[in-house]
Structure formats: structure tokens, C-alpha cells
N, C-alpha and C positions, 0 to 999 in steps of 0.2 A: 860434512861439507859446510862451507861458510862463504859469504860474499865479501870480497875485498874491494875497498874503495881506492881508486887510482886518481890522483890529481895531475892534470896536464895544464900547461900554459900556452896560449897563442903567442908565438914569437913576435908577431906584428903588433897586436893590440895589447898584449900583456894580460889579457883576460884569462882567468882560471875557470876550468870546467872539470866535471867529474864523470868518470865512467867506471864500470864495475866488472869484476871477474869472479867466476865461481871457482873456488879452490878447495883442495883437500889437504889434510895434514898427514905427514908420515915422519918416521925417525930414521936417521942414519947415524950409527955409533952413539946412540942416545941423544942425538941433537935433533930438535924439531926442524922440519923442512916443510915448505909449501909447494904444491904443484897446481898450476892453472889447468882447469878442465876445459873451460870455455869462456870466451869473452862475451859479456852480456850487454855491452853498449851503455846507453844512458839510463835505462830502466825508468822511463817516464811513468809517473803515477805511483812509483814505489819510493816513498820519501823517508819514513821513520826507520830507525834501526830495528824495531820490532818486526816491521813488514819484511825487511831483508832477511832476518833470521827465519821467519815463517816460510818465506819463499825457498830458501836453501833447504829447509827441512822437508818441504813438500816435494821438491825435485828429487831428493834422496828417497823418499817414500815411493814415488812413481818408478824410479829406476830399479829399486829392489823388489817391486811388486807388493809392497806392504799395503794393508788397508788403511784408509784415512781414519785416524783415531779421533780427530776433532774437526770441528767445522772452522774454516778459516774466517778471518775478520771480515768486516763489512767491505773491505777493499777487494773488488772482483778481479783486479789486475793480477793478483797473486796466482790464482788458479790458471789464468790464461798464460802467463809467463811460464809457470811450472810445466804445463803440458808441452809448450813449445820447446823449451830447452831440454826437457827430459827426452822428447822424441828425437831431437837432434843428437843428443849424446848417445842414445841407443843406436841410431842409424849409423853413426860414424865410429862406434865402438870406442868411445873416449874414456870409458872406465871399465875396469875388469870386474864385471858382475854378470850374473846369469840374467840375460835380458828377459823382460816380460812384455806382454802385449798391452799397449795403452789403447783403450777403446775410445774412439772419438765420440762426441756427443751425437753424431749423426749415424754411428754404426752400432748395431745391436750385437752383443756377444753371441757367438755361435757355439752351441752345445753339440759336439760330435762324439759319437761312441768311439772308444778306443779300438784300434785295429792293429794287432800285433802280427808281424811276419818275421820268420827267421830267414835272413837273406845273406847272400854273398856280396860283401861290400865291394870286392874287386870287380864285380860284374856291373857296377853302377855306370850308366851312360846317360848323358843328356843329348837326346837326339835332335831336338828342335828348340829354338828360342825365337818366338815371334812377337812382334809389337802388338800390344793390346790396349795400352793406356789411353791414347788419343782416340782410338776407335770406340772404346767403352764410354768415354766422355761424350762423344758425338751421338752415340746411340741413345744415351739417356736424355740428351737434348731433343732428339727427334720424338722420343716417347712423350716428353713434356709438351711438345708442340702438337701431339695427337695426330701425327702424320699417317701412321699405319692404319688407324681406325678410319681416317678419311679415305685412304686409297681403297680399302676393302669395302666400306659401306657406301661411299658416294661415287667412287670411280669404277667400281666393278672389278677390281683386281682380286685374283684369288690369293691364297696365303703365300704360295711360292713366288708369284710375280711381285707381290708387295714386298716380301723380304729381299728379293733380288734388287728391286728398285731402291730400297732404303740402303742396302749394302753399297750400291753404286754411289749414292749421295754422300755417304760417310767416307767412301774412298776418295771422292773428289775433294772433300774438305781436308783430309789428312795427307793425301798424296796426289796432288793435281797433275794429271798426265793424260795421254791419249788412252783410248780403250785398250789398245794392244799392250801398252806398258802397265796399265792398271791391272789387267789380268795376270801379268807376270808378277806384279807386286803382291797381289792377293795370294798367289800360289807359293811364292818364295819367302815373303817377308812378314805378312800380316796375319792376324787371327780374326779379322773382321768377319770371315765366313762362319766362324764358330758362334759369333754373336747372333747370327741369323739362321743357324742350322742349315747351311748350304754346303754340300760336299764339294771338295776342291775340284773333282773331275767334272763338275757341272759348270765351272767357271771358264769362260772363254770370251774373246773380244766380240764375237757376234751376238752373244746374249747380252753383253753390256751395251752394244749398239741398240739392241731392241729395247732394253730397259730405258735408255735415254729417250728414244722416240715415244715410248709409251707414256713417260712422264710429260713430255712436251705436248702430247695430245690432250693432256688435262691442264694445260698452262693456266687458263682463265680461272678454273675452280681452285687450283692449288694456290695461286697468288691471293685470291680472295680469302681462302681458308687461313693462310698464314698471316695475312694482314689483320683479320679479325681476331685470330688466336693470340697473336703477340699483344694486341691492344687489351684483350681480356686478362692475360697472364700478368702483364706488367702495369695495368691500369693507365693506359695511354689514350690520348684523345685526338691526336693528329691536328693540333691547332696550327702547326706550321709544317709545310712539306717543301721539299727541295726538288727542283727539276733540273737535269743537266743531260748533256749528250757527250758521249765519248766514242771512240772507234778503235777497232782492233784489226790488225793486218793479217794477211794470209801468206803462207808459203806455197808456191806453186802457181800455175797459170789460172786455175779456177775457171776453165772454159764452160763447165756445166752449171755454174752459178749465175743467177740473174741478179742477185743482190750485191755481189762482190764487184765493186767499181773502183777506178782510180779516183782519188780525191785528196783533200788536205789531211794528211796523216798527222795525228798528234804525237806519234812516236818518231816523226821525221823519216818515215819509210815511204818516200815518194815513188820508189821502184816497185812497190807491192800494192795489190788491190786491197781495199779495206771494206769493212761493213760497220754501220753505225748502230750504237746501242743507246737508247734513251731509257732513263730510270727515274722513278719518283720514289723518294725515301722520306721518312719523317725525321723530326729533330733528334730522335733517339738512335737513328741509324738503321731502322728496319725498312726493308723493301716493301713498297706498296704496289708498284706496277712497273712493267718493263715492256719495251717494244723494240723490234729490230727493223732498221731501215736500210735502204741502199747506201753504199759508201759515199756516193757523190752528192747526197742531199745536204743542203745548207742547214745550219743549226736552227735558224729561225723558222724554217718550214715544218718542223716536227711538233711544235708546241700545241697547235690547235687540235690535232688528232689525239694527242695524249690527254689533253684536258677533257675531251669527250668521255674518256674512259676513267678519269680520275675519281669521279664520285662513286663509282662502283667498288673502288679499292681502298677507300679511306673509311674512317669510322662513320657509323650511321647516325651521328648526332645532327641536330638541326642546322648548325653553322657550317660555313665553308672555310677551309683552311687558308691561311696566308701562304702564298707561293713565293719562294725565294728562288731567283733565276740568275744565271750567269750573264755577264754583259753581252756575250756573243749571241744570245738568243733573243733578248728583248728588242723589238723593233716597234715603230709607231703603230703598225698594223696589229702586232701581237698585244700591245698595250690596250688598244681599243677593243680587241676581241675579249680580253680578260675582263675589262670593265662591263662589256655587254653581258657576259656570263656571270657577273657579280662576284668575281674573285678579286681580292686585294693582292698586291704583289710588292716585292722589294727587290731591287737589282742595282748593280753599278751602272751609272749612265754611260752610254757608249762613247761619248765625247765630253771633254771638259767644257763647262759653261762659262761664257765670257760675261754675259749680262745677267746678273741676279741681284736680288734684294733680300736683306735679312728680314725675317718675319718679325723679330723683335729688335728694332733698330737700336734701342737703348741698352740692350743686353750685351753680355760678353760671351766669348766662346766657352763652351763646356770642355773642361780638361779631364781626360781619363788616361789610364795607363794600361798598356797591354801586359801579357803574361811575363814579359821580360823586363817590365818596368819602364818601357819607352813611352814618352808622352804623346798623346794624340788629341788634337783640337777638333771639336765638333760644333756645327752651327746650322740650325734650320734656316733655309733660304727658299725663295720662290723665284720662278722664271716667268718672264712675260709670256702671255698667251698660252699658258699651260696650267691645268688644274691640279697637277701632281705636286707633291711636296718633295723638295730636294734637301739633302744634308751635305753641307760643305765639310770635307774631312782633310785635315792636314797632318801628315806624319813626317816628322823630321828624319826618322830612320828610313822611310820609304824614299824620301828625297835623296838621301845619301846613297841609297842603293841604285836609284836611277842614274845619278851622276857617275857612280862606279861602273855601271853597265855601259854608259857612253864612252868612258875611258877604255873599257875592255874592247869595245867595237873598234875604237880608233887604233888600238894596238894591233888587232888582227888585220885591219885595213892596211896599215903601214907594213906589216909583215908580208902581206900579199903583194904590195907594190915592190918591196925588196926582192921578192922572187921573180917578178916580171923584169926588174932591172938586172938581176944577176944572170939570167939566161942569155942576155944580149952578148955576153962574152964567152959563152960556152958553146961547144960544138953540138949542133943539132937543136939548139934552142930557138925559140920563136924570135926572129929578127925583122921580119917583114913589117914595114911601117903600119900598114892597114891592119895586119893581124895583131900587132901590139895594142893598137887602139881598141880592137875587138875584145881583147882580154881585159883591158881597163874598163870597157863598157859593161862587161859582165860583172866585174868587181863592183862597179858603182851600183848595179842593180841589186846585188846581194847585200851591200852595206850602205843602203840609202841614208840611214841615220848618220853615219860617220862621214859619208861623201860630201855633205854640204859644208863641212869644215875645211875642205882641201881644194887647192888649185893645182892641177897636174899639167905638166908640159912634157912633150916628147921631142927630143932633138933628132933630126934625120939628116941623111946625106943630101947632096945637091939635087939629086933626081927624085927625092922623096920616096925612095924604094926601101931603104934600110934604116931602121931605128938605131941610133947610136947611144942614146942615153935617155933615162926617164928621171925627171925631177919633180918634186912637189913641195908645196908650201902649206903649212897648217895655220889656220886662223885660230888664235887663242880661244879656248872654250870659256864662255861666260856662264855663270850660274843662272839658271832659268828661275824666274819667279814662280812658275807653275810646277816646279819639281816637288813631288811629295803631296800634291793636291789632287783629289778626285772627288766625285760627287755620287752619293747614293740616292736613288730615285724610288719613291713609294707612292702608292695610291691611298695609303692610310692618312686620314685627315687629322685625327686626334692622336698625336704621339709626341714624345719628347726625344731628345738626342740620345740619352742613355738607353732607352727602350729600343729605339730603332737600331742602334749600334749592336746591342746584345742579340737581337734577332738576326741581323745580317751576319754577325760574327760566327754564328753557328753553321754558316755555309761550309766551314771546314769539315763538317760531318760528311758531306757528299764527297769531298776530296779524299777523306779517309776511306770511304766506300770504294771508290775507284782504285785506290792504292791496294786495298785488300784483294779486289777482284783481279786486277792485272798482275800484281806481284805475288801475293800469297796463294791465290787460287789459279794462277797461270792461265788467265783468260786469253792471253796472246802468246805466241801467234796461233792461228787456227790452221790445221792441216787437212780438214775434211774437204771433200770435193763438191758435194751436192748441198743445196740450200737446206734441205730437210735435216741433214746431219749437222750442218753448221749451226742452225737455230737450236737443235736439241742439245748440242755441246755447250752453247752459251747459256741456255736455260738451266742446265744441270749445274753450271757454275753459280748461277743466281740462287738456286736452292741450297747449295753448299754454303753460300754467303749467309743465308738465314740462320744456319747453325752457328756460324762464327759470330754474327751480330747478337744472337740470343745469349751465347756464353759470355762474350765480352761485356755486354750490357749488365748482366748480373754480377760479374766479377768487379766491375767498376763501382757498383753500389757498395761492395765490401772493401773498397780501397785497393784492389788488385788491378793494375793498369798494364799488364803485359800485352804486347802485340800478338797476333795469331801465330806467327812462326815460332815465337818463344814458348807459347802455350803448348804447341805440338812437341817441341823439343823436350819440355819438362815432362809431359805425359808419356812420351815414348820411352822413358826410363823404366816404365812398368812393362814386363814381358810375360808371355805365357810360355812356360817351360814344360817340355815333354821329357820325362825321365823313365828309363827302363832299368830293372834290376832282377836278378835271378833269386828265387826263394829256395828253401830247403828241398822242395819237391822237384826242382828243376824247371818249374814254370817261370815264365817271364811276366813280371808285374809291371804294367804300364801305368804311369801316373801323369796326369796333366793338371798343372796348377799354375795360378797367376802369382807373380812375385808381389811382395808387399810394396805398395807405392812409397816413394821417398817423401821426405817432409814437404817439399814444395808441391808435389803432386797431391798430397793429402790436404794441403791448404786449399787447393783449387776444388777438390771434391767437396770438402766441408763447406766452402763458401757457397757452392751451388746446391748444397743439401743432397748430394748424389751418393750412391753406394760406392765403396772403394773397389770391390771385386764383383765380376759378373757371376761367379760361382765359387764354391769352396774348393772342390777337387773332383776330378773325374778319374776313376780307377777301373782298370780291366786286367784280367789274368788270362794269359795265353798258355795253353797246355804245352808240355814239353814236346 
């Protein structure tokens, strides 16, 4: 094998760049030929011709199972690339060799005694293939978080109850569904029960309901344990925490629920009752505390109660964390309350400030760039009769977005006016003069932003009973000087623009949290009828989220940035296979074994320092 250099040119810039292929030589009619085995990309860190030759030789050694006869050069990239490409070649059968097992640095070789049987190949059957990769990944994370020891030692769970509860948490993380569907999934699709030694005939929705309620009964202790454990494991200090409120809607009337109320749904489900969920997370995305409120509570009314509990669920260091809050929650009363309790805070101001003064009049705006390279201007300013510091923020991209939204609302407004006008000439359409104005009034209410740019007239007959035509005139939109401008408010007195922006910008972490909870872990909608089951259902989702946060945080440290749904997809390629075959004595040999994880799954296991398989093999022999 050898590495071949390929030169390519960018047609636009004319710049040349190199990439590499691993090739092998062969002959046809005594003429040498080359075959590409795998494209290797740019091979960053492999520069000299000697390193390329050593890399090709090492890949060939690994594929053929030969021992390493010499120690490679001081370049550590050679061994890393060699294992990666050799694994991929063997996985995809890209070369015609007898494959060997490449042992990861995290995997210990297993010495198993040879076990020979004379069998009838024609009797071979694969009875079951169940998913186990994502479940095994989650179980090892729960073990890392020490949850089973906490349930048995501190919560009084017996071994069976603890295993059942942990199985339910893993199931919610991998397959978020109702207890009824979860029971079906465990019985038909998953091997999660094998990981916790629970027979399938013990699994039903009623026991899953009981497991959820048992976990919710230990809510305070579980949240405190997980908060402290993640801080210890990953050396976190909770210097910054985020508080926000979301809601989830219900399907059904929910007559037995006292907390399900009609309110402002963030999913635009005004027809359904909702329940509010407040969460506190740290800057790394780990849940610190949660609380469930009635659906009709306002965002600002929840903060004080949550702050009372906050100190119990953050790290036990002497300082208090800086609280980052959404604009909808901070009010003057809440700001005063936080100051009285000696908490610093950062938030977006609810309204744009008209009168403000630059703290450094002779200074200039600080220019930074977001992840997409768009410029953002920052400036610390002060507001009369207020001790807080404000930061002026101007984003040209945000201004363009606001202008585009105005255009979009105007287009929809005109489309609705066209509909009102069109039905005047249709049979059965609304033609009564007063009813037409009612429709226009409702339209003005829905599109108040666009309405102020329009003058509408309705032509009627002589008796003012029937509308004949609807016309409108649009005032040209003028660019607003305030578009793209907003203000960040903080009680921190000693800070600069870049520090304040970096703290506020991590608010995206809580947005990612809600996205995982609502989308990946299916926290909405809720189908339960009683408040007890509703709260237990939501809390189970929060426990499952701790698994997700722990896995993704560790993977990010190793440069793996998959979202949770993609991690589950990758890990689900690993299956538990049950095989039966007849031996010479007529006995049925039943073998249960996990498939070898694919390359991407192995990378995830290795990045987390987890084992690849829960067990080597389970074998039983059934007499004839």
C-alpha cells in the first residue's frame, strides 16, 4: 500500500491544494495498475514523505493483524490516522484480507476459551435483533452519575425498583413516548431490559407509571445529587446560571388537573390547556433546579419562588452565581428582589431606551463579530435615575431581519385584504357592510404592526347595507433608526463590553436545553390526566435530559458536536442478536451476542472512555 498525492485547483481563486488517497498496486497483463482503497482527505499533521510511507505501512500492519515491529516516529498523528483508516477499511470490507480485531486504547482484549460445536449450518436462524447501542451508552452515563447507588442508599429503593426506574429513564432518553408505547418498545425493539436484568414479562405500563411516580417523589434529592455530581465530575463551579420559563400543551380536556390552564402558549396552541415549566441551568447546560407552575401564570411571577430554592441546587462555594434572564421575566420588582438577595443579573431590557449617556463619552463603540462574521457594535451606557449598567447593542444583521419581518407581515396583511375583497363577488361570501368592517377589524388586531402603514376604505351601496369594494393605500415604509438596536441590562458594576457580551451570549445554552426537551425528548404534548402523572412525566424527561447533557458535554470536549437525535441514530446501529442453531446431538444452541459497533459508534464510546459491549456472549443449550 502507498499514499498517492492528488493536486486540485479552485476554479474561482486558482489556488492549488492537496489531498491524499490510500492505494494498492496490482498487475494486469504484466502492466502495473493502481486501485484507490480509501480517500484520506488533507491529512493535517502528516507532512513529510517519510511520514506518509510510515502511515501506509502501519495501516497495512493493522489490517493484516501483524505485530508492530518498530516504534513510529515522534509524530503521534501517524498512529491515530492508522487506527482510524484501518477500522474504516475493515468495517466496509474495502480490501480482500482476513480481518482482525483492532483493540481500542479503551478496550481490554478478552481471552475466552475456545468452544467447538459440530452444528447443522442449515438450521441457523436469527430469532431477534434488538437495539442496544444507545441504551448501553445511557446506562454507562447513569453509572457515571452514580444514580443507582443514590436510589438504593439514600432513597430507599430496593434493587428491583432501582433497576426498573433506571430502565425507564434510559428508555425516555432513547425512545421518548408514553408509558404505554414505551412498554411496547421495550418488549419488541429494545434490549434495555437485558442491561438491568428485568424479564420482559415484568414490563408493563402500570409498572412504568409507578416508576415515574417513585422518581418524582424523590425530586428534591435527585436534583441536588445530580447538580453536585456533575459539578464534581466535570469540575464546574456554577458561576453563571440561566433562568427561563417555557410551557407545554395538553391533548384532551384535562378536567382533573388543577395546574392545566388556558394561557399564552409558546407553541401557538391557544386551543389547548398548558402547564408552565421553570428551569435553572448552568453555563455548561446541566440542570440545577426545576419547578412546575399553573399554565396561566405570568413569566415574571415565577422568579422569586425559584430564587428561594436556587442556593440549594448550585455549588456550595461562597459566592452567588450571576443570573442570566430572558427579557420577558425581568421586571422592576424582580430586579429589586434580586438586588435585595444580593444576586447579580444580566438580561435584555424590556424596552428600548431613548435617553442614555455613554459611560466613556470620548470612547468609541467596541466592534465584535458573531460566529457567522456579522459585525456587532457594543457600548456601555447609563440611564438617568437607574443604578444598573446598560449596554447599547447594534446589529446590522438584526436590523435587516426586523425590516424583512415587517415586509413579511405587510405581505400577509395584503393577502388577507385580497381575500376579504374577493369574497364580495362570490356566492355565499361576506358582503354585509358591517360584517366586512368586522373582518377588517379582526385583521387589524392580528397585524397591528403592519396595519399602521395602511389606509383602508370600503365602498358601499346607497343604503350602506352591502359592501361593493375594498380598497387600501400603503404608506411607503421608511427605515427606522432603531432597527437592529437593543439594550442589555446588568447589575454588574465592573465589567467591559466584551465580557458582558460573552456572558449574555451563552443564553443560547438554555435555548438548546428547551430544544432538546421539547423536540428530542418529546416533552410536548402531554396526554396524562392527573397532576401527579403530569408532573412525574415532565420530571422523567428532565432526568433523561441529564443523561443527554452529560454525554454531549463530554463529547464536545473531544470535538464531537452531534445533536442528540444523531447520537441515538449512530448508536442504534449496534444490535443485540439472538441466534439459534442445531448441534450434532440434536440440541438447540442459543447464542445471544452484541454486534461490533461501527466506526462512528466506536469513536463515541472511546471519547467517553466507555466500554464497547455490555457482555461478550450469552450461551445456553436446550435438549432435543
